[in-house]
N, CA, C and O atoms as CSV, one atom per row, in Angstrom:
chain,resi,resn,atom,element,x,y,z
A,1,SER,N,N,0.840,-1.181,0.000
A,1,SER,CA,C,0.000,0.000,0.000
A,1,SER,C,C,0.880,1.237,0.000
A,1,SER,O,O,2.070,1.176,0.307
A,2,VAL,N,N,0.269,2.358,-0.351
A,2,VAL,CA,C,0.990,3.628,-0.393
A,2,VAL,C,C,0.035,4.727,0.070
A,2,VAL,O,O,-1.156,4.701,-0.239
A,3,ILE,N,N,0.572,5.689,0.812
A,3,ILE,CA,C,-0.225,6.848,1.214
A,3,ILE,C,C,0.145,7.992,0.287
A,3,ILE,O,O,1.320,8.322,0.126
A,4,VAL,N,N,-0.871,8.593,-0.323
A,4,VAL,CA,C,-0.672,9.661,-1.296
A,4,VAL,C,C,-1.247,10.952,-0.719
A,4,VAL,O,O,-2.405,10.987,-0.301
A,5,ARG,N,N,-0.450,11.997,-0.697
A,5,ARG,CA,C,-0.912,13.313,-0.259
A,5,ARG,C,C,-0.830,14.263,-1.438
A,5,ARG,O,O,0.197,14.332,-2.114
A,6,PHE,N,N,-1.906,14.997,-1.689
A,6,PHE,CA,C,-1.924,15.912,-2.824
A,6,PHE,C,C,-2.937,17.023,-2.581
A,6,PHE,O,O,-3.736,16.956,-1.647
A,7,THR,N,N,-2.894,18.031,-3.421
A,7,THR,CA,C,-3.856,19.126,-3.392
A,7,THR,C,C,-4.800,18.927,-4.558
A,7,THR,O,O,-4.355,18.782,-5.696
A,8,ASP,N,N,-6.100,18.919,-4.292
A,8,ASP,CA,C,-7.069,18.672,-5.358
A,8,ASP,C,C,-7.360,19.951,-6.155
A,8,ASP,O,O,-6.723,20.981,-5.938
A,9,GLY,N,N,-8.315,19.876,-7.066
A,9,GLY,CA,C,-8.641,20.998,-7.943
A,9,GLY,C,C,-9.207,22.207,-7.226
A,9,GLY,O,O,-9.237,23.304,-7.784
A,10,THR,N,N,-9.658,22.018,-5.987
A,10,THR,CA,C,-10.170,23.141,-5.195
A,10,THR,C,C,-9.152,23.572,-4.139
A,10,THR,O,O,-9.497,24.285,-3.197
A,11,PHE,N,N,-7.922,23.149,-4.291
A,11,PHE,CA,C,-6.809,23.492,-3.409
A,11,PHE,C,C,-6.972,22.953,-1.988
A,11,PHE,O,O,-6.426,23.508,-1.034
A,12,GLN,N,N,-7.722,21.875,-1.865
A,12,GLN,CA,C,-7.869,21.206,-0.570
A,12,GLN,C,C,-6.825,20.098,-0.480
A,12,GLN,O,O,-6.606,19.357,-1.439
A,13,ARG,N,N,-6.185,19.994,0.681
A,13,ARG,CA,C,-5.214,18.909,0.867
A,13,ARG,C,C,-5.976,17.604,1.065
A,13,ARG,O,O,-6.939,17.535,1.829
A,14,VAL,N,N,-5.523,16.576,0.359
A,14,VAL,CA,C,-6.175,15.277,0.423
A,14,VAL,C,C,-5.114,14.229,0.738
A,14,VAL,O,O,-3.986,14.311,0.251
A,15,GLU,N,N,-5.476,13.259,1.544
A,15,GLU,CA,C,-4.598,12.127,1.834
A,15,GLU,C,C,-5.410,10.862,1.597
A,15,GLU,O,O,-6.502,10.693,2.139
A,16,LYS,N,N,-4.850,9.977,0.774
A,16,LYS,CA,C,-5.531,8.710,0.491
A,16,LYS,C,C,-4.540,7.570,0.640
A,16,LYS,O,O,-3.355,7.698,0.332
A,17,GLU,N,N,-5.062,6.452,1.123
A,17,GLU,CA,C,-4.251,5.242,1.153
A,17,GLU,C,C,-4.726,4.351,0.013
A,17,GLU,O,O,-5.903,3.999,-0.072
A,18,LEU,N,N,-3.793,3.995,-0.857
A,18,LEU,CA,C,-4.095,3.114,-1.971
A,18,LEU,C,C,-3.491,1.755,-1.684
A,18,LEU,O,O,-2.394,1.655,-1.134
A,19,GLY,N,N,-4.207,0.718,-2.054
A,19,GLY,CA,C,-3.706,-0.629,-1.818
A,19,GLY,C,C,-3.852,-1.486,-3.056
A,19,GLY,O,O,-4.579,-1.135,-3.985
A,20,GLY,N,N,-3.166,-2.601,-3.065
A,20,GLY,CA,C,-3.294,-3.570,-4.145
A,20,GLY,C,C,-2.973,-2.994,-5.511
A,20,GLY,O,O,-1.964,-2.314,-5.699
A,21,TYR,N,N,-3.844,-3.278,-6.449
A,21,TYR,CA,C,-3.644,-2.881,-7.840
A,21,TYR,C,C,-3.555,-1.361,-7.980
A,21,TYR,O,O,-2.723,-0.860,-8.737
A,22,SER,N,N,-4.398,-0.627,-7.265
A,22,SER,CA,C,-4.380,0.845,-7.342
A,22,SER,C,C,-3.024,1.402,-6.916
A,22,SER,O,O,-2.517,2.342,-7.528
A,23,ALA,N,N,-2.441,0.828,-5.876
A,23,ALA,CA,C,-1.135,1.281,-5.405
A,23,ALA,C,C,-0.054,1.001,-6.444
A,23,ALA,O,O,0.835,1.824,-6.663
A,24,ARG,N,N,-0.135,-0.162,-7.081
A,24,ARG,CA,C,0.862,-0.504,-8.109
A,24,ARG,C,C,0.751,0.414,-9.316
A,24,ARG,O,O,1.762,0.863,-9.856
A,25,VAL,N,N,-0.484,0.695,-9.740
A,25,VAL,CA,C,-0.697,1.589,-10.881
A,25,VAL,C,C,-0.187,2.989,-10.544
A,25,VAL,O,O,0.499,3.612,-11.354
A,26,PHE,N,N,-0.520,3.483,-9.354
A,26,PHE,CA,C,-0.057,4.808,-8.946
A,26,PHE,C,C,1.467,4.875,-8.968
A,26,PHE,O,O,2.037,5.810,-9.529
A,27,GLN,N,N,2.127,3.895,-8.365
A,27,GLN,CA,C,3.591,3.897,-8.311
A,27,GLN,C,C,4.184,3.839,-9.706
A,27,GLN,O,O,5.167,4.521,-9.995
A,28,HIS,N,N,3.596,3.031,-10.570
A,28,HIS,CA,C,4.066,2.908,-11.949
A,28,HIS,C,C,3.997,4.261,-12.660
A,28,HIS,O,O,4.968,4.684,-13.288
A,29,GLU,N,N,2.863,4.931,-12.562
A,29,GLU,CA,C,2.699,6.221,-13.233
A,29,GLU,C,C,3.562,7.291,-12.589
A,29,GLU,O,O,4.109,8.143,-13.289
A,30,TYR,N,N,3.695,7.262,-11.267
A,30,TYR,CA,C,4.551,8.215,-10.576
A,30,TYR,C,C,6.006,8.035,-11.021
A,30,TYR,O,O,6.725,9.013,-11.223
A,31,ASP,N,N,6.426,6.796,-11.169
A,31,ASP,CA,C,7.775,6.526,-11.666
A,31,ASP,C,C,7.980,7.149,-13.041
A,31,ASP,O,O,9.038,7.723,-13.298
A,32,HIS,N,N,6.996,7.049,-13.929
A,32,HIS,CA,C,7.121,7.658,-15.258
A,32,HIS,C,C,7.308,9.166,-15.150
A,32,HIS,O,O,8.116,9.745,-15.877
A,33,LEU,N,N,6.572,9.802,-14.256
A,33,LEU,CA,C,6.719,11.243,-14.079
A,33,LEU,C,C,8.137,11.599,-13.628
A,33,LEU,O,O,8.646,12.674,-13.942
A,34,ARG,N,N,8.760,10.693,-12.896
A,34,ARG,CA,C,10.130,10.890,-12.426
A,34,ARG,C,C,11.157,10.315,-13.399
A,34,ARG,O,O,12.348,10.255,-13.091
A,35,ARG,N,N,10.686,9.888,-14.585
A,35,ARG,CA,C,11.538,9.287,-15.625
A,35,ARG,C,C,12.241,8.022,-15.132
A,35,ARG,O,O,13.401,7.775,-15.460
A,36,LYS,N,N,11.531,7.238,-14.351
A,36,LYS,CA,C,12.025,5.943,-13.880
A,36,LYS,C,C,11.219,4.851,-14.558
A,36,LYS,O,O,10.005,4.980,-14.713
A,37,PHE,N,N,11.872,3.796,-14.955
A,37,PHE,CA,C,11.221,2.689,-15.626
A,37,PHE,C,C,11.592,1.394,-14.916
A,37,PHE,O,O,12.537,1.352,-14.128
A,38,PHE,N,N,10.836,0.341,-15.205
A,38,PHE,CA,C,11.054,-0.905,-14.465
A,38,PHE,C,C,12.487,-1.398,-14.594
A,38,PHE,O,O,13.012,-1.998,-13.656
A,39,VAL,N,N,13.133,-1.161,-15.727
A,39,VAL,CA,C,14.509,-1.638,-15.899
A,39,VAL,C,C,15.474,-0.918,-14.969
A,39,VAL,O,O,16.538,-1.448,-14.651
A,40,ASP,N,N,15.109,0.306,-14.521
A,40,ASP,CA,C,15.957,1.036,-13.582
A,40,ASP,C,C,16.009,0.351,-12.226
A,40,ASP,O,O,16.928,0.592,-11.443
A,41,ARG,N,N,15.033,-0.497,-11.943
A,41,ARG,CA,C,14.967,-1.182,-10.645
A,41,ARG,C,C,15.602,-2.576,-10.691
A,41,ARG,O,O,15.659,-3.266,-9.672
A,42,LEU,N,N,16.075,-2.986,-11.857
A,42,LEU,CA,C,16.667,-4.319,-12.007
A,42,LEU,C,C,18.152,-4.288,-11.686
A,42,LEU,O,O,18.812,-3.258,-11.817
A,43,THR,N,N,18.661,-5.429,-11.266
A,43,THR,CA,C,20.110,-5.544,-11.094
A,43,THR,C,C,20.748,-5.540,-12.480
A,43,THR,O,O,20.068,-5.793,-13.474
A,44,SER,N,N,22.021,-5.259,-12.552
A,44,SER,CA,C,22.702,-5.225,-13.847
A,44,SER,C,C,22.652,-6.593,-14.530
A,44,SER,O,O,22.592,-6.668,-15.758
A,45,VAL,N,N,22.675,-7.666,-13.751
A,45,VAL,CA,C,22.611,-9.017,-14.323
A,45,VAL,C,C,21.248,-9.250,-14.981
A,45,VAL,O,O,21.181,-9.719,-16.117
A,46,LYS,N,N,20.168,-8.927,-14.274
A,46,LYS,CA,C,18.832,-9.106,-14.838
A,46,LYS,C,C,18.627,-8.207,-16.057
A,46,LYS,O,O,17.979,-8.607,-17.024
A,47,ARG,N,N,19.175,-7.001,-16.013
A,47,ARG,CA,C,19.055,-6.074,-17.145
A,47,ARG,C,C,19.726,-6.660,-18.385
A,47,ARG,O,O,19.192,-6.563,-19.490
A,48,GLN,N,N,20.882,-7.262,-18.200
A,48,GLN,CA,C,21.582,-7.889,-19.323
A,48,GLN,C,C,20.805,-9.082,-19.865
A,48,GLN,O,O,20.813,-9.332,-21.071
A,49,LEU,N,N,20.135,-9.818,-18.983
A,49,LEU,CA,C,19.365,-10.979,-19.420
A,49,LEU,C,C,18.163,-10.597,-20.283
A,49,LEU,O,O,17.817,-11.331,-21.209
A,50,ILE,N,N,17.523,-9.468,-19.999
A,50,ILE,CA,C,16.341,-9.089,-20.782
A,50,ILE,C,C,16.667,-8.141,-21.935
A,50,ILE,O,O,15.784,-7.807,-22.724
A,51,LYS,N,N,17.923,-7.704,-22.043
A,51,LYS,CA,C,18.307,-6.752,-23.084
A,51,LYS,C,C,17.940,-7.227,-24.495
A,51,LYS,O,O,17.410,-6.434,-25.273
A,52,PRO,N,N,18.202,-8.494,-24.856
A,52,PRO,CA,C,17.825,-8.944,-26.204
A,52,PRO,C,C,16.313,-8.843,-26.459
A,52,PRO,O,O,15.893,-8.460,-27.550
A,53,LYS,N,N,15.508,-9.183,-25.465
A,53,LYS,CA,C,14.050,-9.110,-25.620
A,53,LYS,C,C,13.601,-7.660,-25.784
A,53,LYS,O,O,12.761,-7.362,-26.633
A,54,LEU,N,N,14.154,-6.764,-24.979
A,54,LEU,CA,C,13.793,-5.357,-25.096
A,54,LEU,C,C,14.220,-4.784,-26.445
A,54,LEU,O,O,13.511,-3.959,-27.022
A,55,SER,N,N,15.366,-5.213,-26.946
A,55,SER,CA,C,15.830,-4.764,-28.268
A,55,SER,C,C,14.871,-5.209,-29.364
A,55,SER,O,O,14.584,-4.442,-30.284
A,56,LYS,N,N,14.372,-6.441,-29.277
A,56,LYS,CA,C,13.397,-6.934,-30.258
A,56,LYS,C,C,12.112,-6.111,-30.208
A,56,LYS,O,O,11.522,-5.813,-31.247
A,57,ILE,N,N,11.684,-5.750,-29.017
A,57,ILE,CA,C,10.483,-4.938,-28.873
A,57,ILE,C,C,10.701,-3.578,-29.537
A,57,ILE,O,O,9.829,-3.098,-30.262
A,58,ARG,N,N,11.852,-2.956,-29.295
A,58,ARG,CA,C,12.135,-1.641,-29.886
A,58,ARG,C,C,12.193,-1.702,-31.394
A,58,ARG,O,O,11.761,-0.769,-32.070
A,59,ARG,N,N,12.719,-2.786,-31.932
A,59,ARG,CA,C,12.824,-2.911,-33.398
A,59,ARG,C,C,11.505,-3.323,-34.029
A,59,ARG,O,O,11.410,-3.392,-35.255
A,60,GLY,N,N,10.488,-3.596,-33.228
A,60,GLY,CA,C,9.191,-4.001,-33.753
A,60,GLY,C,C,9.166,-5.438,-34.217
A,60,GLY,O,O,8.354,-5.793,-35.072
A,61,GLU,N,N,10.028,-6.269,-33.679
A,61,GLU,CA,C,10.145,-7.667,-34.094
A,61,GLU,C,C,9.407,-8.609,-33.151
A,61,GLU,O,O,9.748,-9.788,-33.055
A,62,THR,N,N,8.417,-8.105,-32.469
A,62,THR,CA,C,7.668,-8.936,-31.531
A,62,THR,C,C,6.186,-8.614,-31.638
A,62,THR,O,O,5.808,-7.523,-32.065
A,63,VAL,N,N,5.373,-9.545,-31.257
A,63,VAL,CA,C,3.927,-9.344,-31.281
A,63,VAL,C,C,3.468,-9.094,-29.849
A,63,VAL,O,O,3.793,-9.861,-28.942
A,64,ALA,N,N,2.717,-8.022,-29.653
A,64,ALA,CA,C,2.219,-7.684,-28.323
A,64,ALA,C,C,0.706,-7.547,-28.364
A,64,ALA,O,O,0.126,-7.281,-29.416
A,65,LYS,N,N,0.079,-7.728,-27.225
A,65,LYS,CA,C,-1.373,-7.593,-27.118
A,65,LYS,C,C,-1.779,-6.140,-26.899
A,65,LYS,O,O,-2.949,-5.854,-26.649
A,66,TYR,N,N,-0.832,-5.235,-26.991
A,66,TYR,CA,C,-1.067,-3.814,-26.772
A,66,TYR,C,C,-0.221,-3.034,-27.780
A,66,TYR,O,O,0.744,-3.576,-28.320
A,67,PRO,N,N,-0.567,-1.774,-28.039
A,67,PRO,CA,C,0.189,-0.996,-29.023
A,67,PRO,C,C,1.622,-0.734,-28.562
A,67,PRO,O,O,1.859,-0.378,-27.407
A,68,VAL,N,N,2.566,-0.915,-29.470
A,68,VAL,CA,C,3.975,-0.667,-29.187
A,68,VAL,C,C,4.547,0.124,-30.351
A,68,VAL,O,O,4.354,-0.246,-31.509
A,69,LEU,N,N,5.257,1.223,-30.048
A,69,LEU,CA,C,5.929,1.988,-31.090
A,69,LEU,C,C,7.311,1.395,-31.327
A,69,LEU,O,O,8.058,1.136,-30.383
A,70,SER,N,N,7.641,1.185,-32.593
A,70,SER,CA,C,9.003,0.761,-32.902
A,70,SER,C,C,9.922,1.962,-32.707
A,70,SER,O,O,9.447,3.085,-32.539
A,71,GLU,N,N,11.213,1.738,-32.727
A,71,GLU,CA,C,12.172,2.818,-32.541
A,71,GLU,C,C,11.980,3.894,-33.611
A,71,GLU,O,O,12.016,5.085,-33.302
A,72,ALA,N,N,11.776,3.486,-34.868
A,72,ALA,CA,C,11.578,4.437,-35.967
A,72,ALA,C,C,10.285,5.229,-35.767
A,72,ALA,O,O,10.263,6.441,-35.984
A,73,GLU,N,N,9.211,4.557,-35.356
A,73,GLU,CA,C,7.933,5.241,-35.118
A,73,GLU,C,C,8.053,6.233,-33.965
A,73,GLU,O,O,7.461,7.312,-33.994
A,74,GLU,N,N,8.822,5.858,-32.957
A,74,GLU,CA,C,9.011,6.736,-31.809
A,74,GLU,C,C,9.763,7.995,-32.215
A,74,GLU,O,O,9.395,9.095,-31.804
A,75,ARG,N,N,10.828,7.842,-33.029
A,75,ARG,CA,C,11.579,9.008,-33.510
A,75,ARG,C,C,10.678,9.921,-34.326
A,75,ARG,O,O,10.706,11.140,-34.158
A,76,LYS,N,N,9.872,9.327,-35.217
A,76,LYS,CA,C,8.959,10.111,-36.045
A,76,LYS,C,C,7.945,10.844,-35.169
A,76,LYS,O,O,7.655,12.017,-35.402
A,77,SER,N,N,7.412,10.164,-34.173
A,77,SER,CA,C,6.442,10.757,-33.264
A,77,SER,C,C,7.054,11.942,-32.523
A,77,SER,O,O,6.394,12.968,-32.357
A,78,LYS,N,N,8.295,11.821,-32.078
A,78,LYS,CA,C,8.959,12.908,-31.358
A,78,LYS,C,C,9.176,14.103,-32.268
A,78,LYS,O,O,9.031,15.243,-31.827
A,79,ARG,N,N,9.524,13.868,-33.545
A,79,ARG,CA,C,9.700,14.976,-34.487
A,79,ARG,C,C,8.385,15.716,-34.682
A,79,ARG,O,O,8.367,16.946,-34.731
A,80,VAL,N,N,7.285,14.979,-34.792
A,80,VAL,CA,C,5.968,15.589,-34.976
A,80,VAL,C,C,5.606,16.399,-33.740
A,80,VAL,O,O,5.110,17.519,-33.866
A,81,GLN,N,N,5.842,15.860,-32.552
A,81,GLN,CA,C,5.514,16.577,-31.325
A,81,GLN,C,C,6.324,17.847,-31.193
A,81,GLN,O,O,5.795,18.868,-30.754
A,82,GLN,N,N,7.612,17.812,-31.566
A,82,GLN,CA,C,8.452,18.977,-31.476
A,82,GLN,C,C,7.910,20.085,-32.388
A,82,GLN,O,O,7.875,21.250,-31.989
A,83,VAL,N,N,7.498,19.738,-33.579
A,83,VAL,CA,C,6.971,20.730,-34.511
A,83,VAL,C,C,5.665,21.315,-33.971
A,83,VAL,O,O,5.454,22.525,-34.054
A,84,GLU,N,N,4.788,20.474,-33.422
A,84,GLU,CA,C,3.500,20.940,-32.920
A,84,GLU,C,C,3.643,21.922,-31.776
A,84,GLU,O,O,2.782,22.786,-31.613
A,85,TYR,N,N,4.705,21.824,-30.970
A,85,TYR,CA,C,4.828,22.657,-29.797
A,85,TYR,C,C,5.771,23.842,-29.967
A,85,TYR,O,O,6.018,24.575,-29.010
A,86,GLU,N,N,6.294,24.038,-31.158
A,86,GLU,CA,C,7.165,25.188,-31.375
A,86,GLU,C,C,6.336,26.454,-31.472
A,86,GLU,O,O,5.282,26.469,-32.110
A,87,PHE,N,N,6.829,27.548,-30.820
A,87,PHE,CA,C,6.131,28.830,-30.864
A,87,PHE,C,C,7.053,29.895,-31.397
A,87,PHE,O,O,6.656,31.054,-31.515
């Protein structure tokens, strides 16, 4: 479980305890905001063991049950986003 403290849309301080799946989802998304990913929590040995699989995923050489951007698609997407946000 995790205790989350935040200010809501009306500037009221809120404290909630999340447990189980909700706590895992919150931590996962919070890690993304901090630019942390699951591989950052692995030992160097485990990271080396999954490196080939992660490389296949990046190259688009794997089938997933969810949408995955290949490395080329990700680069293209970033170029489009950069253009959209230029002022």
